[in-house]
C-alpha positions as CSV (number, residue, x, y, z in Angstrom):
1,X,19.3,-11.1,-1.3
2,X,17.3,-14.3,-1.8
3,X,13.6,-13.9,-1.1
4,X,13.6,-16.9,1.2
5,X,16.5,-15.5,3.3
6,X,14.5,-12.3,3.7
7,X,11.2,-13.9,4.7
8,X,12.6,-16.7,6.8
9,X,15.9,-15.6,8.3
10,X,16.8,-11.9,7.9
11,X,17.1,-10.1,11.3
12,X,16.3,-13.1,13.4
13,X,19.7,-14.3,14.5
14,X,20.3,-11.0,16.3
15,X,19.6,-10.4,19.1
16,X,17.9,-13.8,19.5
17,X,20.9,-16.0,18.9
18,X,19.1,-18.5,16.9
19,X,17.5,-20.1,19.9
20,X,13.9,-20.0,18.8
21,X,12.3,-20.8,15.5
22,X,10.1,-17.8,15.8
23,X,11.4,-14.5,17.2
24,X,10.1,-13.6,20.7
25,X,7.6,-10.8,21.2
26,X,9.2,-7.9,23.2
27,X,5.8,-6.9,24.7
28,X,7.2,-4.1,26.8
29,X,6.8,-0.4,26.8
30,X,10.1,0.3,28.6
31,X,13.7,-1.0,28.6
32,X,15.9,-1.2,31.7
33,X,19.6,-0.4,31.7
34,X,22.3,-1.7,34.2
35,X,24.3,1.6,34.1
36,X,23.6,5.3,33.4
37,X,26.1,5.3,30.6
38,X,24.3,2.5,28.8
39,X,21.0,4.4,29.2
40,X,22.5,7.6,27.8
41,X,23.9,5.7,24.8
42,X,20.5,4.1,24.1
43,X,18.8,7.5,24.2
44,X,21.4,9.1,21.9
45,X,20.8,6.3,19.4
46,X,17.1,5.7,19.9
47,X,16.6,5.1,16.1
48,X,18.3,1.7,16.4
49,X,18.8,0.9,20.1
50,X,15.7,0.1,22.2
51,X,15.0,2.7,24.8
52,X,11.2,3.1,24.8
53,X,8.9,1.1,22.5
54,X,7.5,4.3,20.9
55,X,10.9,4.4,19.2
56,X,12.8,1.2,18.7
57,X,11.5,-2.3,19.7
58,X,13.4,-5.5,18.9
59,X,10.4,-7.3,17.5
60,X,9.4,-4.3,15.3
61,X,13.1,-4.0,14.2
62,X,13.1,-7.5,12.8
63,X,10.0,-6.6,10.7
64,X,11.5,-3.3,9.6
65,X,14.7,-5.0,8.4
66,X,12.7,-7.6,6.4
67,X,10.4,-5.1,4.6
68,X,13.3,-2.8,3.8
69,X,15.1,-5.7,2.2
70,X,12.0,-6.6,0.2
71,X,11.8,-3.0,-1.1
72,X,15.6,-2.8,-1.6
73,X,15.9,0.3,0.5
74,X,18.3,1.0,3.5
75,X,15.5,1.3,6.1
76,X,11.8,1.1,6.8
77,X,9.5,2.4,9.5
78,X,6.3,0.5,10.5
79,X,3.2,2.5,11.5
80,X,-0.1,1.7,13.1
81,X,-1.9,2.2,9.7
82,X,-1.3,2.9,6.1
83,X,-2.6,6.4,6.4
84,X,-0.2,7.1,9.3
85,X,2.8,6.0,7.1
86,X,1.5,8.1,4.2
87,X,0.9,11.1,6.5
88,X,4.4,10.9,8.0
89,X,6.0,10.5,4.6
90,X,4.2,13.5,3.0
91,X,4.5,15.9,5.9
92,X,8.2,15.2,6.2
93,X,8.7,16.6,2.7
94,X,6.7,19.9,2.7
95,X,6.3,23.1,4.6
96,X,4.1,26.2,4.3
97,X,4.4,27.7,0.8
98,X,5.3,24.5,-0.9
99,X,3.5,22.7,-3.7
100,X,2.6,19.0,-4.2
101,X,1.8,17.3,-7.5
102,X,-0.3,14.2,-6.8
103,X,-1.9,11.7,-9.1
104,X,-5.7,12.1,-9.4
105,X,-7.9,9.9,-7.2
106,X,-5.3,8.5,-4.9
107,X,-6.2,6.5,-1.8
108,X,-8.9,8.5,-0.1
109,X,-7.0,9.4,3.1
110,X,-4.1,10.6,1.0
111,X,-6.3,13.0,-0.9
112,X,-7.9,14.2,2.4
113,X,-4.5,14.9,3.9
114,X,-3.3,16.9,0.9
115,X,-6.4,18.6,-0.2
116,X,-8.2,19.0,3.1
117,X,-5.6,19.3,5.8
118,X,-2.3,20.5,4.3
119,X,-4.2,23.2,2.4
120,X,-5.0,24.7,5.8
121,X,-1.3,25.2,6.4
122,X,-0.6,26.8,3.0
123,X,0.6,23.8,1.1
124,X,-0.8,24.0,-2.4
125,X,-1.5,21.0,-4.6
126,X,-2.5,19.8,-8.1
127,X,-4.2,16.5,-8.8
128,X,-3.2,15.2,-12.2
129,X,-4.6,12.3,-14.4
130,X,-2.7,9.3,-13.1
131,X,-2.1,7.8,-16.6
132,X,-0.5,11.0,-18.0
133,X,3.1,11.1,-17.1
134,X,3.8,14.2,-19.2
135,X,0.9,16.1,-17.5
136,X,2.3,15.2,-14.1
137,X,5.6,16.8,-15.0
138,X,3.9,19.8,-16.7
139,X,2.2,20.7,-13.4
140,X,5.5,21.1,-11.6
141,X,6.1,24.7,-10.3
142,X,9.1,26.5,-8.9
143,X,7.8,25.8,-5.4
144,X,7.0,22.1,-6.0
145,X,8.7,20.0,-3.4
146,X,7.0,16.6,-3.8
147,X,5.5,14.4,-6.5
148,X,3.2,11.8,-5.1
149,X,2.5,8.7,-7.2
150,X,0.3,5.6,-7.0
151,X,1.3,3.1,-9.6
152,X,-1.0,1.2,-10.1
153,X,-3.6,3.8,-9.0
154,X,-6.5,3.0,-6.6
155,X,-9.6,1.4,-8.2
156,X,-8.8,1.9,-11.8
157,X,-5.0,1.0,-11.8
158,X,-3.5,3.7,-14.0
159,X,0.3,3.5,-14.0
160,X,2.9,6.2,-14.3
161,X,6.3,6.0,-16.0
162,X,8.2,6.0,-12.7
163,X,11.7,6.3,-14.1
164,X,10.8,9.3,-16.3
165,X,9.3,11.1,-13.3
166,X,12.0,10.4,-10.8
167,X,14.8,11.4,-13.3
168,X,13.0,14.7,-13.8
169,X,12.4,15.2,-10.1
170,X,16.0,14.6,-9.1
171,X,17.1,17.2,-11.6
172,X,14.8,19.7,-10.0
173,X,15.5,18.8,-6.4
174,X,12.0,17.4,-5.9
175,X,11.3,14.3,-3.7
176,X,9.1,11.5,-4.9
177,X,6.8,9.2,-2.9
178,X,5.1,6.1,-4.4
179,X,2.3,4.0,-2.9
180,X,3.3,0.4,-3.8
181,X,0.4,-1.3,-2.0
182,X,-1.3,-2.6,-5.1
183,X,1.8,-4.3,-6.6
184,X,3.5,-5.4,-3.3
185,X,7.3,-5.4,-2.9
186,X,7.3,-8.8,-4.8
187,X,5.9,-7.5,-8.0
188,X,7.3,-4.0,-8.3
189,X,10.6,-2.4,-7.1
190,X,10.2,1.4,-7.1
191,X,13.6,2.0,-5.5
192,X,15.3,0.6,-8.6
193,X,13.9,3.5,-10.5
194,X,14.8,6.2,-8.0
195,X,11.7,6.7,-5.9
196,X,12.8,8.4,-2.6
197,X,10.1,7.1,-0.3
198,X,7.9,4.0,-0.9
199,X,4.7,3.6,1.2
200,X,2.4,0.7,1.8
201,X,-0.9,0.0,3.5
202,X,0.7,-3.1,4.9
203,X,-2.7,-4.1,6.3
204,X,-3.0,-5.6,2.8
205,X,-0.6,-8.1,1.2
206,X,2.1,-7.8,3.8
207,X,-0.2,-8.6,6.7
208,X,-2.4,-10.8,4.6
209,X,-4.7,-12.4,7.2
210,X,-7.3,-9.7,7.9
211,X,-6.1,-9.3,11.5
212,X,-3.5,-6.4,11.6
213,X,-3.9,-2.8,10.5
214,X,-0.5,-1.3,9.7
215,X,1.5,0.9,7.3
216,X,5.1,1.1,6.3
217,X,7.5,3.6,4.6
218,X,10.8,2.5,3.0
219,X,13.6,4.9,2.3
220,X,17.3,5.9,2.5
221,X,19.3,6.2,5.7
222,X,19.2,10.0,5.7
223,X,15.4,10.3,5.1
224,X,14.7,7.5,7.6
225,X,16.7,9.3,10.4
226,X,15.0,12.6,9.7
227,X,11.5,11.0,9.8
228,X,12.3,8.9,12.8
229,X,13.4,11.9,14.8
230,X,10.5,14.1,13.8
231,X,7.3,12.7,12.4
232,X,7.6,9.2,13.6
233,X,8.4,10.0,17.2
234,X,6.2,13.1,17.4
235,X,3.0,11.5,15.9
236,X,3.5,8.3,17.9
237,X,1.5,6.1,15.4
238,X,3.5,3.0,16.2
239,X,2.6,-0.6,15.7
240,X,2.6,-2.8,18.8
241,X,5.2,-5.6,19.2
242,X,2.4,-8.3,19.0
243,X,1.2,-6.9,15.7
244,X,4.7,-6.7,14.4
245,X,5.2,-10.4,15.3
246,X,2.0,-11.3,13.5
247,X,3.3,-9.5,10.4
248,X,6.6,-11.4,10.6
249,X,4.5,-14.6,10.7
250,X,2.5,-13.4,7.7
251,X,5.7,-12.7,5.7
252,X,6.6,-16.4,5.8
253,X,3.8,-17.1,3.4
254,X,3.9,-13.9,1.4
255,X,5.4,-15.4,-1.8
256,X,3.0,-18.4,-1.7
257,X,0.0,-16.3,-1.1
258,X,0.8,-13.9,-3.9
259,X,1.3,-16.8,-6.3
260,X,-2.1,-18.3,-5.5
261,X,-3.9,-14.9,-5.5
262,X,-2.3,-14.0,-8.8
263,X,-3.2,-17.3,-10.5
264,X,-6.8,-17.0,-9.2
265,X,-7.1,-13.4,-10.3
266,X,-6.0,-14.1,-13.8
267,X,-8.6,-16.8,-14.2
268,X,-11.3,-14.6,-12.8
269,X,-10.3,-11.7,-14.9
270,X,-10.4,-13.8,-18.1
271,X,-13.9,-14.8,-17.2
272,X,-15.1,-11.3,-16.5
273,X,-13.5,-9.7,-19.5
274,X,-15.6,-11.8,-21.9
275,X,-18.8,-11.7,-19.9
276,X,-21.7,-9.9,-21.7
277,X,-22.9,-8.3,-18.5
278,X,-19.6,-6.6,-17.7
279,X,-19.3,-3.2,-19.3
280,X,-15.6,-2.8,-18.4
281,X,-12.9,-4.6,-16.5
282,X,-10.1,-2.6,-15.0
283,X,-7.1,-4.9,-14.4
284,X,-3.4,-4.4,-15.1
285,X,-3.0,-7.9,-16.8
286,X,-6.2,-7.9,-18.8
287,X,-6.2,-7.9,-22.6
288,X,-7.8,-4.4,-22.6
289,X,-5.6,-2.7,-20.2
290,X,-4.5,0.7,-21.7
291,X,-0.8,0.7,-20.6
292,X,0.7,-2.7,-21.4
293,X,4.1,-1.2,-22.0
294,X,4.3,0.1,-18.4
295,X,3.0,-3.2,-17.1
296,X,5.8,-4.9,-19.0
297,X,8.4,-2.4,-17.7
298,X,7.5,-2.3,-14.0
299,X,5.3,-5.2,-12.9
300,X,6.6,-8.7,-12.5
301,X,3.2,-10.1,-11.4
302,X,-0.4,-9.2,-11.3
303,X,-1.9,-9.5,-7.8
304,X,-5.6,-9.9,-6.9
305,X,-7.2,-6.4,-7.4
306,X,-9.5,-5.6,-10.2
307,X,-12.6,-3.4,-10.7
308,X,-15.7,-4.1,-12.8
309,X,-18.4,-1.8,-14.2
310,X,-21.6,-3.8,-14.4
311,X,-23.7,-3.3,-17.6
312,X,-26.5,-1.5,-15.7
313,X,-27.1,1.9,-14.2
314,X,-29.9,0.6,-11.9
315,X,-28.8,1.0,-8.3
316,X,-31.3,-1.7,-7.2
317,X,-29.7,-4.2,-9.6
318,X,-26.2,-3.3,-8.3
319,X,-27.5,-3.9,-4.8
320,X,-29.0,-7.3,-5.8
321,X,-25.8,-8.3,-7.4
322,X,-23.8,-7.6,-4.3
323,X,-26.3,-9.3,-2.0
324,X,-26.3,-12.4,-4.2
325,X,-22.6,-12.9,-3.8
326,X,-21.6,-15.6,-1.3
327,X,-18.0,-16.4,-1.9
328,X,-17.1,-12.7,-2.3
329,X,-17.7,-11.1,1.0
330,X,-18.7,-7.4,1.2
331,X,-15.8,-5.5,2.7
332,X,-13.6,-2.5,2.1
333,X,-10.1,-3.9,2.5
334,X,-8.1,-6.4,0.4
335,X,-4.9,-8.3,0.4
336,X,-5.9,-11.1,2.8
337,X,-7.0,-14.7,2.4
338,X,-10.6,-13.7,1.8
339,X,-12.2,-12.6,-1.5
340,X,-14.0,-9.2,-1.2
341,X,-16.3,-7.0,-3.1
342,X,-16.4,-3.2,-2.4
343,X,-19.2,-1.4,-4.4
344,X,-18.4,2.2,-5.2
345,X,-22.0,3.1,-4.5
346,X,-21.2,2.5,-0.8
347,X,-18.8,5.5,-0.8
348,X,-21.5,8.0,-1.7
349,X,-22.7,8.2,1.8
350,X,-19.2,7.9,3.5
351,X,-17.9,10.5,5.8
352,X,-14.5,10.1,4.1
353,X,-15.1,9.4,0.4
354,X,-18.0,11.8,-0.2
355,X,-18.1,11.3,-4.0
356,X,-21.6,11.9,-5.3
357,X,-20.3,11.5,-8.9
358,X,-19.1,7.9,-8.3
359,X,-20.2,5.4,-10.9
360,X,-23.0,3.5,-9.2
361,X,-22.3,0.3,-11.3
362,X,-18.6,0.1,-10.3
363,X,-17.4,-2.6,-7.9
364,X,-13.9,-3.3,-6.8
365,X,-13.1,-7.0,-6.4
366,X,-10.3,-8.6,-4.5
367,X,-9.6,-12.2,-5.5
368,X,-8.2,-14.1,-2.5
369,X,-7.1,-17.7,-1.8
370,X,-10.3,-19.5,-2.5
371,X,-10.6,-21.9,-5.5
372,X,-11.0,-19.8,-8.7
373,X,-13.7,-22.1,-10.0
374,X,-15.9,-21.4,-6.9
375,X,-15.3,-17.7,-7.2
376,X,-16.3,-17.7,-10.9
377,X,-19.4,-19.7,-10.1
378,X,-20.3,-17.1,-7.4
379,X,-19.9,-14.3,-10.0
380,X,-21.9,-16.2,-12.6
381,X,-24.8,-16.6,-10.2
382,X,-24.8,-12.9,-9.2
383,X,-24.5,-11.7,-12.7
384,X,-27.7,-13.5,-13.7
385,X,-29.7,-10.8,-11.9
386,X,-28.4,-8.1,-14.3
387,X,-31.0,-7.5,-17.1
């Protein structure tokens, strides 16, 4: 389907009849029925007929249809956060006695779920170097039921050979989940390579305006229905109709935003890669990226995330660098209009991250929609404080 048809039209002619340029917000908790038979029918088919907004809501359904089409899957489910979507996806695939193979250093809440919570319910796990596809497969056991991927990976953007992993997993009856937040549905299509469930922190690119926290999973009809009836309805981590409407609005500009972010990020990355005070640049489309063959195979675009290691181990200088930045705001998220810097040193005192071995000179940058020249000037000025 054409990308413009998805972003501008898909799902909006029904049930709205084409009477409004923007779909209405069904800001209601409850739906009323003229007859008992119609109420029974709605309850029997609550996965697609609105009965109570904790299940199906017309505004949310429009958004779900669009995101499923973007990811080329049969269905999607929208959640109140990325971690809620990830939690539902993972828990839906395992039980006590099962084993998970997960890439090393995933999104922090993913690791906490697998390592800290599911372990209490006798679900075992191994965390494997994210760039080593062979090692990921080698850690599969007889009781492995799930392989969890992030490609590109958080912070340092290691990639996995998705097709090799999914081919092996299907032969073994193992499900695969891939977090596609970093690439977005525009720049990577995991379903084409056999991934069973695709998850996003849709707070990021899909929302894009720093005003909605949300998550999404995209999958087949069978998996969708199972998750809807169990984890989705039980956990109740739903997005509100208003937030769904805001995301529909945001999708109108998704392609344009991604083009500008990607253009800006390439220019910023070229500047940083050659700067004498940068020890290392982590970026999928940099000249030094270690997996160009996987970039070529899977990614059709670059996006705005990159990470730098400053050429210093002085925590005070790292702090000065961060405090000198003006265009790059200090913040933990990414994917919106605003450019952001997130120093790894911040995580050392976090209730969640708790990583005392984190490199103190590491800073994740998100390049937003501002003029790239202004962002480069901002970085130039801040880098002057590094000895």
